[in-house]
C-alpha positions in Angstrom: 86.9 113.6 112.1 87.7 109.9 112.8 91.4 108.4 111.9 89.3 106.9 108.7 89.1 110.1 107.7 92.5 111.3 108.6 93.8 108.4 106.6 92.1 109.0 103.7 93.1 112.4 103.2 96.3 111.2 102.9 96.3 108.8 100.8 93.9 110.9 98.6 97.4 113.7 98.8 99.8 110.8 98.3 98.3 108.9 95.4 97.1 112.8 94.0 100.9 114.1 93.9 101.3 110.6 91.5 99.4 111.0 89.8 101.0 113.9 88.7 104.4 113.3 88.2 103.7 110.5 86.2 101.3 112.2 84.4 104.3 114.0 83.7 106.7 111.5 83.0 105.1 110.0 80.3 106.5 111.6 76.8 104.6 113.7 75.1 104.7 114.0 71.2 106.4 117.7 71.6 109.1 119.7 73.4 106.7 120.1 76.6 107.8 119.6 80.5 107.3 115.7 79.6 109.8 115.3 77.1 112.6 117.9 79.5 112.1 115.2 82.4 111.9 111.7 80.3 113.9 111.9 78.1 117.4 111.9 79.7 114.8 108.5 81.4 114.2 106.4 77.7 116.8 107.6 75.8 119.2 105.9 78.5 116.8 102.9 78.9 117.6 99.8 76.1 113.4 98.4 76.3 111.6 102.0 77.5 108.4 99.8 75.8 108.7 98.2 79.4 109.4 100.9 80.9 106.3 102.9 79.4 103.8 100.1 80.3 105.0 100.6 84.0 104.4 103.4 83.6 101.2 103.6 82.6 100.5 101.1 85.3 101.8 103.3 88.0 99.6 105.7 86.1 96.1 103.6 86.7 97.1 102.3 90.0 97.0 106.0 91.4 94.2 106.9 89.4 92.2 104.2 90.5 93.5 105.0 94.2 92.2 108.7 93.9 88.9 108.5 93.0 88.2 105.2 95.2 89.8 108.1 97.9 87.4 111.0 96.9 84.6 107.8 96.2 85.4 106.1 100.1 85.6 109.7 101.4 82.3 111.5 100.3 80.7 108.2 102.5 82.7 108.5 105.5 83.6 112.4 105.7 80.9 113.8 108.4 78.7 117.1 107.5 78.7 120.0 108.1 82.5 120.1 110.4 86.1 120.7 108.3 
């Protein structure tokens, strides 16, 4: 396994974890996990619309990075090795 694949695996893992965290931080419509975590952050902020937009952008960016790393790994990962 080359250095490119190792770096891609690290970026893939970090972007996956960040995507999960950012999705859970979105304000939900009920009283779920996202409401418990994000309610204090959104209630204390004056302009929650800006925070929500930034959270949306970060979620999209980490999701795209996750998808692109998977695509690159499928093209560059050596076949028959783990």
